[in-house]
Residue, then its C-alpha position, 0 to 999 in steps of 0.5 A: x370218761x368212765x374212770x377217775x382222773x389223776x392229777x399226774x395225767x395230762x389234762x383231759x380233752x374231749x371233742x363232741x359234735x351235736x345237731x342244733x336247731x334255731x327257732x328264729x324265723x327270718x328271711x334266711x339270708x344275712x345282709x353280708x352274704x351268710x345263709x342262716x339255716x334252722x338245723x346245723x352241726x357244731x363241734x365243741x371242745x371240752x377240757x378238765x385241768x388241775x388247779x395246782x399252779x393256777x394257770x392250767x385252765x388258761x393254758x388249755x384254753x390257749x391250746x384250744x384256741x390254737x387248734x381252732x385257728x389252725x383249722x380255720x386257716x387250713x380251710x381258708x376261712x376268716x375268723x376273729 
């Protein structure tokens, strides 16, 4: 961010990607057809909100969930 956040500004939203590593050892294939790999890239979403009404955090979480559902739907991937 690099600067103080103002309550008047909208909630701060950030998406970050990182490379992750699994330490588990197994056959590499789950029984339902998914392949597990030892190295993968993940994207995480972070947000900072005010707490004036008490609902800002839940609203931002709903926004993030909506974005995730839209991405998975557009890619034709199932999710729950």
